[in-house]
N, C-alpha and C positions, 0 to 999 in steps of 0.2 A: 343354535337354531338359526337358519337362514331365512330372511324375509325380503321378498322382492315386491316392488310396487310399480304400477304403471307410472306413477308420479315421479319415480326415481330414474326413469328412462329418459335419456336426452334424445333430441331429434337425430343426432348422429347415430346413436345406438339403434333407433328405430330404422334408419336408412340402412345401417350395417346389417340388420336382421331382415331387411327387405319387407318390413311391415308397412303396409299401405295406410297412410294417414287418411286417405279417402275412405277406406273400410271402417276406420274408427268414427268418421264424422257422417257417414252415410245414414240416411233414414233407414232404420232396421225393420225389415219385414218380420212378422211373427214367425215363430218356429214350431209349427204343429208337430205332433199332437200336444194339446194343452192340458194342464191339470184342471180339475182333479182327474187322476188317471184311473182306468180300469185295466183288467188283465191284458186286453188287446192293445190299448194305446200305450201302456207301459212297455210291453214287449216290442212294439214298433219303435218307441223312443230309444230303447237299448240297441236295436239293430241299426238305426240311423247313426247312433254314436259309434258303434263298432265300424260301420262302413267309413265314416269320416276319419277315424283314427287309422284305419288301414291304408288311407291315402298317404300317410306320413307327410301331410302338408300342414305345417303349423298354423299358417294364416287361416286356411279353410276351417281347421278344427276350432280355432279360437272364436270364430263367429257364432258358435253355438252357445257361448257364454255371455253373461251380462258384461258391460263395460267395466264394472267394479267387482266381478266375480272373485270369490275367495276360495283358494285351494289349500289343501294340505296333501302333498304327495310324498310318501315316506316321511322323511324328517325335514322336508323343504316346505316353506309356507310362501304362497304367492298371492298377489292381489292385482287384478286388472288384466286386460287382454294383452298388453305389450309384454308383461311379465310371463304370461302364458306362452306367447309366441317364442320368447327367448328360451324358456324352459324346454319346450318341445323341440326347438332347433338343436339345443344341446343334447337332449335325450336321443333323438334320431340320428345324430352324428356319431353316437357311441353304440346304439342298439341297431345293428345292421341286419338287413333282411327280416325286419320286424313283421310278424303276423300275429293277429289278436283275435280271440273269440271272447265275447261277453255273453252273459246269461242272466236273465232276470231272476232275482232272488225273492224280492217282495216289493210292495208299493203301498202307499197310503196318501191320499190327498195330493199334495204337490211334491212328494218325495218318492224316490226309487232307490232300491239297493240292488247292486249287481255283484256277481262274482265273475272273475275273468282269469284267463291265462294267455300269455303271449310267449312266442319263441323268437329268439334273436341270437346273434353271435357278435363277439367283439372283434376288433381289428386284428387279433391274433388267431381268429378262427375257433375260439372256444364258444360252444353253444350253451344256451341257458333257456330254461322255461321259468317264467316269472308268474307267480300266482297272487291273486289279490281279491280284495273286496273294495267296493266304492259305495259311498252314500252320496246321493245327489239331491239337491233341492232346486226347484224351478220357480220362476216368477210366472205371473198370469199370462205372459206373452210367449211362454214356452222356452225361454232362455234359462240356462243353468246358472244359478247365482251362487251355489256352493257345491264344492266337490271335495270329498274327504276320501283319500285312498291309502290303504295299507297293502304293502306288497313285499313278497319274499321271493328271492331268486334261488333256483336250483340249477347247478351245472349239470348238463346232460351230454351224452355222446351224440354225435351227429346222427348215428343210427337209431337213436331213441326219439327223434323228432316225430311229431304227430301232425304238424301243420304243413302240408306240402303244396297248397295251391299256389299259382303264380302270384307275385306281389300284387296287392290291390284288394278289392272286395272279396270276401270269402264266398265261394259259390254256394248257392242255396242248398245244393245236395250234399255239401260237406258236413260230416258229423259235428254236433255241438259238444260242449264240455261234458254233459251227462252221457251222451253216446260214447264218448272217448274214455269214460271212466275217470275223468278228471274232476 
């Protein structure tokens, strides 16, 4: 088991990963919508997260999480924003041309469950579709304090790709996971 913590990151590591110390110390604005969630606010929270992840900007994505957010991603365990930025930087340096779709599965109180799929290729040009589920827990200010993700990878042919929008935000008229039969 790998465990990374913001406390274990040195200033040099933070600079190397271009993590802004001002972002860590800035007064944080709340991140609506806030719990308790209803169907509309939970779906909006999911789309906001999808949009952020599709930027592939580790620092921007990390700002949606509490300073001490706890993650499990596959078999990797993380704690804190610095560790999240480091993880996402590694992830997106390997997972090229990354495109993600998230879909609300269920919600209750301050928790949301989503299912997702994303497509990417490695530096050898092999394409994959990764499928997974995430369980999210939020604090009262709308920051995610816990993220638990289970993910499986399926190698696909380039011709089997289903996510063809330009890099960035998925267009509103693009089919979602259910529409694509995923």
